[in-house]
C-alpha positions in Angstrom: -29.5 91.5 18.3 -31.9 90.0 15.4 -34.7 93.0 16.1 -30.9 95.5 15.8 -30.5 93.8 12.5 -33.8 93.6 11.1 -34.2 97.4 11.7 -31.1 98.1 9.4 -31.6 100.0 6.4 -31.1 97.0 3.6 -28.8 99.0 2.5 -26.4 98.7 5.3 -27.3 95.4 5.6 -26.3 94.7 2.1 -23.1 96.5 2.5 -22.5 94.6 5.8 -22.7 91.7 4.4 -20.5 92.2 1.2 -17.9 93.4 3.5 -18.2 90.8 6.2 -17.4 88.3 3.4 -15.0 90.0 1.1 -12.9 90.7 4.6 -13.5 87.2 5.6 -12.3 85.8 2.3 -9.2 88.5 2.4 -8.1 87.4 5.8 -8.7 84.0 5.1 -6.7 83.9 1.9 -4.1 86.1 3.5 -3.3 83.3 6.0 -3.3 80.5 3.4 -1.1 81.9 0.9 1.3 83.0 4.3 1.3 79.8 4.9 1.5 78.3 2.3 4.6 80.7 1.2 6.5 79.9 4.9 6.2 76.5 4.5 7.6 76.5 1.1 10.3 78.7 2.5 10.9 76.4 5.4 11.2 73.6 2.8 13.6 75.5 0.5 15.7 75.8 3.2 16.0 72.6 5.0 16.5 71.4 1.4 19.4 73.8 0.6 20.5 73.0 4.1 20.6 69.2 3.4 22.7 69.8 0.2 25.3 72.2 2.1 25.2 69.2 4.6 25.3 66.6 1.8 28.4 68.5 0.2 30.5 69.2 3.0 29.8 65.2 4.2 30.9 64.2 0.4 34.0 66.7 0.0 35.7 65.9 3.6 35.9 62.2 2.9 39.1 62.1 1.4 40.6 64.4 4.1 39.0 62.8 7.2 40.5 59.5 6.0 44.0 61.1 5.7 43.9 63.5 8.6 44.0 66.7 7.2 42.6 68.6 9.5 43.7 71.9 7.7 41.7 70.7 5.0 38.4 70.0 7.0 38.7 73.2 8.4 39.0 75.6 5.5 36.0 73.4 4.2 33.7 74.3 7.1 34.9 77.9 7.1 34.1 77.6 3.6 30.4 77.2 4.3 30.2 80.3 6.1 31.2 82.5 2.6 29.1 80.5 0.9 25.8 80.8 2.5 25.1 83.6 5.0 22.1 81.6 6.8 25.2 78.9 8.0 25.2 79.6 11.2 27.8 76.9 12.3 29.6 73.5 10.8 31.7 71.0 11.9 32.9 67.9 11.9 33.1 64.5 14.2 34.9 61.4 13.2 33.6 57.9 14.5 34.7 58.5 18.3 32.9 61.8 18.3 36.1 63.6 18.4 35.6 67.1 17.1 38.1 67.4 14.3 36.8 71.4 12.9 34.4 73.9 13.4 33.5 77.0 12.8 33.1 78.3 16.4 35.2 81.0 17.7 34.7 81.4 21.1 35.0 77.0 21.8 33.0 74.4 21.0 29.6 74.0 22.7 30.2 70.8 24.1 26.0 70.1 24.1 25.5 70.8 20.3 27.6 67.5 19.5 24.5 65.3 21.1 21.8 67.5 19.7 21.2 65.8 16.7 23.2 62.3 16.7 23.0 59.6 13.4 21.1 56.5 14.3 22.9 52.9 13.2 21.3 52.9 9.8 23.3 56.0 9.2 20.6 58.1 7.8 20.8 62.0 7.7 18.9 63.6 10.9 17.4 67.4 10.5 16.5 68.4 14.2 15.2 71.8 15.3 18.2 73.0 18.0 17.0 75.8 20.9 19.7 77.3 22.2 18.3 79.3 24.5 18.8 82.7 22.3 18.5 81.3 19.0 16.7 78.2 17.3 18.9 76.0 14.1 17.8 73.9 11.9 20.5 70.9 12.5 21.3 69.0 9.8 23.9 65.8 10.4 24.8 63.4 7.6 27.2 60.5 8.0 30.6 60.6 6.1 31.4 57.3 4.4 34.2 55.8 2.9 33.8 52.0 1.4 30.5 51.5 3.2 31.6 52.3 6.8 30.8 55.4 8.5 34.2 57.3 9.3 32.6 60.3 10.9 29.5 63.2 10.5 29.2 66.2 8.8 27.3 68.9 10.6 25.4 71.8 9.9 23.2 74.6 11.2 21.1 77.1 9.4 19.3 80.1 11.5 15.8 79.3 11.8 15.6 83.3 12.8 16.9 84.3 9.3 14.4 81.9 8.1 11.5 83.4 10.0 12.8 87.4 9.2 12.2 86.1 5.7 8.8 84.5 6.3 7.8 87.8 8.5 8.7 90.0 5.4 6.5 87.7 3.2 3.4 87.8 5.5 3.8 91.9 5.7 4.0 92.1 2.1 0.9 89.7 1.8 -0.7 92.0 4.6 -0.4 95.1 2.6 -1.4 93.5 -0.8 -4.3 92.2 1.3 -5.3 95.6 2.9 -5.1 97.6 -0.6 -7.1 94.8 -2.2 -9.6 94.7 0.3 -10.1 98.8 0.4 -10.8 98.6 -3.3 -12.9 95.8 -2.9 -15.2 97.4 -0.3 -15.1 100.6 -2.3 -16.6 98.5 -5.3 -19.1 96.3 -3.2 -20.3 99.6 -1.5 -20.5 101.6 -5.0 -22.3 97.8 -6.3 -24.6 97.8 -3.0 -25.4 102.0 -3.7 -26.6 100.9 -6.9 -29.1 98.1 -6.4 -30.3 99.9 -3.4 -30.7 103.2 -4.9 -33.2 101.5 -7.6 -34.8 99.4 -4.6 -34.8 103.1 -2.8 -36.7 104.6 -5.7 -38.7 101.9 -5.9 -40.1 102.5 -2.0 -40.5 105.9 -3.2 -42.7 105.2 -5.6 -44.6 102.3 -3.7 -45.3 105.3 -1.0 -46.6 107.5 -3.7 -48.9 104.9 -4.5 -50.1 104.6 -1.3 -50.7 108.3 -0.7 -53.0 108.4 -4.4 -50.1 110.1 -6.6 -50.8 107.4 -9.4 -49.2 109.9 -12.2 -45.7 108.9 -11.4 -44.0 106.5 -14.5 -41.0 104.6 -12.7 -40.1 103.5 -15.5 -38.7 105.1 -18.6 -41.1 105.3 -22.0 -40.1 102.9 -24.9 -37.3 103.8 -27.4 -39.5 103.2 -29.8 -43.2 101.6 -29.8 -44.4 97.8 -31.2 -46.1 99.4 -33.7 -43.3 102.0 -34.9 -41.0 99.1 -35.2 -43.0 96.8 -37.0 -44.8 99.6 -39.2 -48.4 98.6 -37.9 -51.3 100.2 -38.6 -53.8 97.9 -36.8 -55.3 100.5 -34.4 -58.2 98.3 -33.1 -55.0 96.6 -31.0 -55.2 97.5 -27.5 -51.2 97.9 -27.8 -51.6 100.5 -30.4 -51.6 104.0 -29.4 -50.8 103.2 -26.2 -47.1 105.1 -24.1 -48.0 103.8 -20.8 -47.7 100.2 -21.1 -45.7 97.9 -22.7 -47.4 95.2 -25.4 -46.5 91.8 -23.2 -48.8 93.1 -20.4 -51.6 93.3 -22.4 -53.6 90.1 -22.5 -53.9 89.7 -25.8 -52.7 91.5 -28.9 -53.2 91.4 -32.6 -49.4 91.5 -33.3 -48.8 88.6 -35.9 -44.9 88.9 -35.7 -44.7 87.6 -32.3 -47.9 87.4 -30.2 -50.2 85.6 -32.7 -52.5 83.5 -31.0 -49.9 83.6 -28.0 -50.5 85.1 -24.2 -49.2 88.6 -24.4 -48.2 88.1 -20.5 -46.3 84.7 -21.5 -42.7 86.5 -21.9 -41.6 83.5 -22.7 -43.1 84.1 -26.4 -41.3 87.5 -26.7 -37.6 86.8 -25.9 -37.2 86.7 -29.8 -39.1 89.7 -30.1 -37.4 93.0 -30.9 -39.5 95.4 -28.8 -39.1 93.3 -25.7 -35.3 93.0 -26.5 -35.2 96.9 -26.9 -37.4 97.9 -23.7 -36.8 94.7 -20.9 -34.3 95.1 -18.3 -33.2 92.9 -15.3 -35.1 91.9 -12.2 -35.8 95.2 -11.0 -36.9 96.7 -13.8 -39.4 94.5 -14.2 -40.3 95.1 -10.9 -40.5 98.4 -12.0 -42.4 97.5 -14.6 -45.2 96.1 -12.5 -45.5 98.6 -9.8 -46.5 101.1 -13.3 -49.2 98.5 -14.3 -49.8 98.5 -10.4 -50.7 101.9 -10.6 -52.4 102.0 -14.1 -54.4 99.3 -12.9 -55.0 101.2 -9.5 -56.0 104.3 -11.6 -58.5 102.9 -13.5 -60.1 101.3 -10.4 -60.2 104.7 -8.4 -61.7 106.4 -11.3 -64.3 103.5 -11.3 -64.9 104.3 -7.8 -65.0 108.0 -7.8 -67.6 107.7 -10.7 -69.9 105.0 -8.4 -69.6 107.2 -5.3 -70.7 110.4 -7.6 -73.3 108.4 -8.9 -73.8 106.9 -5.1 -73.7 110.5 -3.4 -75.9 111.9 -6.3 -78.6 108.9 -5.3 -78.4 109.8 -1.4 -78.9 113.4 -2.2 -82.0 112.6 -3.8 -83.4 110.0 -1.6 -82.8 112.6 1.4 -84.6 115.0 -0.7 -87.3 112.5 -1.2 -87.6 111.9 2.2 -87.2 115.0 4.1 -89.9 116.7 1.3 -91.8 113.8 1.7 -95.0 115.2 3.9 -95.3 111.4 5.1 -94.2 110.9 8.2 -91.5 108.3 7.1 -89.0 106.2 10.2 -86.3 103.6 9.4 -85.7 101.4 11.7 -82.5 98.6 12.3 -83.6 95.3 13.8 -82.9 95.7 17.2 -85.6 98.4 17.1 -83.2 101.5 17.1 -84.0 104.5 14.9 -81.7 104.8 12.0 -83.2 108.3 10.6 -86.8 110.0 10.4 -87.4 112.8 8.5 -88.8 116.5 9.5 -92.8 115.0 9.2 -91.8 112.6 11.7 -89.8 115.0 13.9 -92.6 117.5 14.2 -95.6 115.0 14.5 -93.1 114.0 17.8 -92.3 117.3 18.8 -88.7 116.4 18.7 -85.7 117.3 17.0 -84.3 114.5 15.0 -80.4 114.2 16.6 -82.8 113.1 19.9 -84.8 110.9 18.0 -82.2 109.0 15.4 -80.0 106.4 18.3 -83.2 106.0 20.8 -85.7 102.7 20.6 -89.0 102.7 19.4 -90.9 102.3 22.5 -88.3 105.4 23.9 -90.2 107.9 21.2 -93.9 108.8 22.6 -95.7 109.1 19.5 -99.9 108.5 19.3 -99.2 106.2 16.8 -97.0 103.9 18.8 -98.4 100.9 21.0 -97.4 97.9 22.8 -98.9 96.1 19.7 -97.0 98.4 17.5 -93.5 97.4 19.0 -94.8 93.9 18.3 -95.8 94.3 14.8 -92.0 96.2 13.8 -90.3 92.6 15.0 -93.0 91.0 13.7 -92.6 92.3 10.3 -88.7 91.6 11.0 -89.2 88.2 11.9 -91.7 87.3 9.1 -90.6 89.8 6.0 -94.3 90.6 5.8 -95.3 94.6 5.0 -98.5 95.3 7.1 -100.8 98.3 6.0 -103.5 99.9 8.3 -105.4 102.7 9.1 -105.1 104.5 12.9 -107.8 106.5 14.3 -106.2 108.9 16.8 -107.1 112.1 19.3 -104.9 114.8 19.5 -104.6 117.3 22.0 -107.0 120.1 20.5 -109.3 116.8 20.7 -109.7 116.6 17.0 -109.4 113.4 15.2 -106.5 112.3 12.6 -106.6 109.4 10.2 -103.6 108.0 9.2 -102.4 105.2 6.7 -99.8 103.2 8.3 -97.3 100.8 6.0 -94.4 99.2 7.0 -92.1 97.2 5.2 -89.4 95.0 5.4 -86.1 96.4 4.6 -83.7 93.8 2.9 -79.6 93.4 2.8 -77.9 91.2 -0.2 -78.7 88.3 0.7 -82.1 89.0 1.3 -82.0 89.3 5.0 -84.5 91.6 7.1 -82.5 94.3 8.7 -85.0 96.8 9.4 -88.6 98.3 9.0 -89.0 101.5 6.6 -92.5 102.5 7.8 -94.9 105.5 6.6 -98.0 107.3 7.6 -99.7 109.4 5.6 -102.4 111.7 6.8 -105.5 110.8 5.1 -108.0 112.5 7.2 -109.0 114.2 3.8 -110.0 111.4 2.3 -111.5 109.5 5.1 -113.8 112.7 5.5 -114.4 112.7 2.0 -115.3 109.1 2.1 -117.7 110.0 4.7 -119.0 112.3 3.2 -119.4 110.2 -0.6 -121.7 107.7 2.0 -123.7 109.9 3.9 -124.6 111.7 0.8 -125.5 108.5 -0.7 -127.0 107.8 2.3 -129.3 111.3 2.5 -129.7 110.7 -1.3 -131.6 107.8 -0.6 -133.3 108.5 2.2 -134.3 111.5 1.0 -135.5 110.1 -2.0 -137.7 107.9 0.3 -139.0 110.8 2.7 -139.9 113.0 0.0 -141.6 110.7 -1.5 -143.6 110.1 1.8 -144.2 113.4 2.7 -145.7 114.3 -0.9 -148.1 111.3 0.0 -149.1 112.8 3.7 -149.0 116.7 3.2 -152.4 116.5 1.4 -154.0 114.4 3.8 -152.7 116.6 6.3 -153.8 119.7 4.9 -157.4 118.6 4.3 -157.2 116.9 7.9 -155.9 120.4 9.2 -158.7 122.4 7.2 -161.5 120.1 8.2 -160.5 120.5 12.2 -160.4 124.1 11.8 -163.5 124.6 10.2 -165.2 122.4 12.6 -163.9 124.5 15.6 -166.5 127.2 14.2 -169.6 124.8 14.8 -169.0 124.2 18.3 -167.7 126.9 21.4 -164.9 127.0 22.8 -165.4 125.9 26.4 -167.3 122.3 25.1 -164.8 119.2 24.8 -165.8 119.0 21.3 -164.1 122.0 20.1 -160.8 121.2 22.8 -160.9 118.4 21.4 -160.6 119.8 17.7 -157.5 122.0 19.0 -155.7 119.3 20.0 -156.1 117.5 16.4 -155.5 120.8 14.6 -152.2 121.3 17.0 -151.0 117.7 16.1 -151.9 117.8 12.5 -149.3 121.3 12.8 -146.7 119.3 14.3 -146.7 116.3 11.5 -147.1 119.5 8.8 -143.3 120.5 10.5 -142.4 116.8 10.3 -143.1 117.1 6.5 -141.9 120.0 6.4 -138.8 119.2 7.5 -138.5 116.1 5.5 -139.1 118.0 2.6 -135.9 120.2 3.3 -134.2 117.5 4.1 -134.9 115.7 0.7 -134.3 119.1 -0.9 -138.4 119.0 -2.9 -138.6 122.6 -1.5 -137.3 124.6 -3.7 -133.8 126.9 -2.5 -133.9 130.8 -2.7 -130.8 132.3 -2.9 -130.1 136.5 -2.1 -126.9 138.6 -1.0 -127.1 138.5 3.0 -124.6 139.2 5.6 -123.6 135.9 7.5 -122.9 137.5 10.7 -126.7 139.1 10.4 -128.0 135.6 10.4 -126.2 134.7 13.1 -127.2 137.5 15.3 -130.9 137.2 14.2 -131.2 134.2 15.7 -129.5 134.8 18.9 -131.6 137.4 19.4 -134.7 135.1 18.9 -133.4 132.4 21.2 -131.2 134.6 24.0 -134.5 135.2 26.0 -135.2 131.5 26.6 -132.1 130.7 27.1 -131.3 132.9 29.7 -134.2 131.5 31.4 -131.9 128.2 31.5 -129.0 130.4 33.2 -127.1 130.0 29.5 -124.9 132.7 28.3 -124.4 133.5 24.7 -120.9 135.3 23.9 -120.8 136.1 20.3 -117.5 136.9 18.8 -118.3 138.3 15.4 -115.2 139.2 12.2 -116.5 142.6 11.1 -114.6 141.7 8.1 -117.2 139.8 6.8 -118.5 140.4 3.1 -121.6 140.6 2.0 -122.8 136.9 0.3 -125.0 134.9 -1.9 -127.1 132.7 0.5 -130.6 131.8 1.9 -130.7 133.3 4.6 -133.8 131.2 6.2 -131.9 128.0 5.5 -129.0 129.2 7.3 -131.2 130.7 9.9 -132.4 127.7 10.1 -128.8 125.6 10.5 -128.0 128.0 13.6 -130.9 127.9 15.5 -130.5 123.7 14.9 -127.2 124.1 16.4 -128.1 126.5 19.2 -131.0 123.9 19.9 -128.6 121.1 20.5 -126.4 123.2 22.0 -129.0 124.2 25.1 -130.3 120.4 25.0 -126.6 119.1 25.8 -126.2 122.4 28.1 -129.0 121.7 30.4 -128.9 124.8 32.7 -125.8 127.0 34.0 -123.4 126.9 30.3 -122.1 129.3 27.8 -122.2 128.9 24.0 -119.2 130.6 22.6 -120.0 131.8 18.7 -117.0 132.7 16.5 -116.9 133.8 12.9 -114.0 134.5 10.6 -112.8 135.4 7.7 -110.0 133.8 5.8 -108.4 135.6 2.6 -105.7 133.1 2.2 -108.3 130.2 1.9 -111.2 132.0 0.2 -113.4 131.1 3.0 -115.4 132.4 6.0 -116.2 130.1 9.2 -118.6 129.9 12.3 -117.9 127.9 15.3 -120.6 127.3 17.2 -119.3 125.9 20.8 -121.1 124.7 23.8 -120.2 123.8 27.7 -122.8 120.7 27.6 -122.1 117.3 27.7 -120.1 116.3 24.6 -120.9 113.6 21.8 -119.5 110.3 22.8 -116.2 108.9 20.7 -118.7 106.1 19.4 -121.8 108.5 18.1 -119.7 111.4 16.5 -119.2 109.8 13.1 -123.1 109.6 12.9 -124.6 112.4 14.0 -125.5 113.7 10.4 -126.7 110.1 9.6 -130.6 110.8 9.4 -133.1 109.7 11.9 -130.1 109.3 14.0 -130.6 110.9 17.8 -129.1 110.4 21.1 -132.5 112.3 22.8 -135.5 109.9 23.9 -138.6 109.0 22.1 -140.8 111.7 21.6 -138.1 114.6 22.3 -136.4 114.7 18.8 -136.6 113.1 14.8 -133.1 113.1 14.2 -133.5 115.2 11.0 -132.1 118.3 12.9 -128.1 117.7 12.0 -129.2 116.3 9.0 -131.1 118.7 7.4 -128.0 121.4 8.6 -125.6 119.3 6.7 -127.4 119.1 3.7 -128.1 123.0 3.5 -124.4 123.5 4.5 -123.6 121.1 1.0 -126.5 123.0 -1.0 -124.2 126.3 -0.2 -121.1 124.6 -1.1 -119.9 124.0 2.4 -119.1 121.6 4.8 -119.9 121.1 8.6 -118.3 118.6 11.1 -117.8 118.4 14.9 -115.3 118.1 17.6 -115.9 116.7 20.9 -114.4 117.4 23.4 -114.0 121.1 22.0 -111.0 122.5 22.2 -110.2 124.7 25.1 -109.2 128.2 23.3 -112.9 128.3 22.3 -114.9 126.9 25.0 -113.0 129.3 27.7 -112.9 132.6 25.2 -114.2 135.1 27.2 -116.5 132.5 29.4 -116.0 131.9 33.0 -115.7 128.1 33.8 -118.4 127.1 36.2 -118.4 123.0 37.7 -121.0 121.7 35.8 -119.0 122.1 32.7 -118.7 119.0 30.8 -116.1 118.6 27.9 -118.1 120.7 25.4 -118.8 120.0 21.8 -117.9 122.6 18.6 -119.9 122.5 15.3 -118.0 124.1 12.6 -119.6 125.5 9.7 -117.2 126.4 6.4 -118.0 128.5 3.6 -116.2 128.9 0.6 -116.7 132.6 -1.2 -116.0 131.7 -4.4 -119.3 129.0 -4.3 -121.5 131.2 -3.1 -120.0 134.6 -4.3 -119.3 137.7 -2.1 -118.4 141.7 -3.4 
């Protein structure tokens, strides 16, 4: 019942409540008025009957003393003509004998005893029920000289009184019904008026909820405050504002009623003409409050929209920076789940971004992720300390990459770590340049030392070689002295070769460059060593790019480089293997390149960064000086190029046109890159 009542419309409940109140009050008033009127009518009837009974008792005293029955009969019959409500009348003497009566069909004996006067001789009124009707029976004693000589009885019909009462009830009911209908109609209109305004406020509130904040529930000011007071204070917040009342501002500059007072305190505005002309009842004030709320919401929404646009713009800028960065960027929450990654990160792990976001860090296979890396992330979150380190990895093609990994904690507004922002920057080129710089500095220092030593021992070696050759002419070839001199000459030439390498290494010799063919310089060396290599069953497979232009370089020095590379290759292979030689022109980069790939034993990981250092050699003592690659490095650098090694060798370079044999090792590739703008080309 309560739920059904609560679901009723307010207008229905207001109508029902007012109707119940009006109906209840009307019915209660009708009942009370009817009861009062009926009681008054009965009282008046009894009083009238009492007067008639007293009158007949008084008038019949003389007749009763004289025994004039005829006169007594006339007096009781006269009562029937005086009042139509008189049903009967009769007189009784002191002996209870009936002296006169108005009954035509005989006197009912029981009626004589229905209302008996007591010994104190006081009048008596009783309601007598005859079965067919009810009567108010009035018994009044007839006295003479203080003695009761009889009694007068008068009966008034109650039905007549009741018919009058019923008529009165009917009249009151008709009046009450008409009054009730009029009252209900007025109350319904009143409720409609009240609920209509509340309904409008409800619709206004719904429009505010839908975001329609331009509606104005209250009408505009009849006259604005600055018009009424002829105010020209344009810096007042109320001046020129037609959407808000002046009393809705926190402070105004009005000196008439609001000076040094809070405009929101409406008690200050009671005497203000502006407030008197534009204020209303509580619903009007509520509507104005809705207008103020709408204006306030409109202002807040405008600020939120502006903040949203700024935030969206900043997000787009950050997204653009995030996505366009060549560094690998990733954002991980405190549970180790990827929240966002950029395209560089996705390309490195070879997965689309959609399959990375939402995964745990350990679920994404990356060469930069290790068990220590995962612990490192948790440590950063727990300690809020960033980590900056360099990592070297080996890719599938055998090449090596250096990355600078920087991980910083991400904090929330309470300065608590909620995630980790990780960046991985490819610093391979920087490391190469750094290593080349260090290597160049080493070469420069050692070259100066080697050049000085070579100069010092070159002259004594020339003298030893000259004297040994002259002394050989003084002894026959079959003598032991001649053979010893030949050995001295041979070792002196070997020492001179070392001196020449030292001079080349220190670049004390002059580098003469001229026009030359890059491919021809390689093929001349190949032709020179092919027969010797074939004896060890090592096959040389050239793949030369015939687009290579004529370059400007030192052919003898470059051939020395090729010879060093192929000598190292045959020593790494030993027997049964291949040496792949590939040249290529890269027009976009403006470079020519040469790859020398062997199927040898490869270079140990710990040695690959030191192979270009002077006097570094993995060969047995007496089998090499460790200057070959250092000299080659210096020659290529003198041509403006660079040379580096890859081990294990890339599969596509190693097996290019070659048939794999059982004793193939991981192999090594030496790559030489020469810039065309440095060496010149046609």
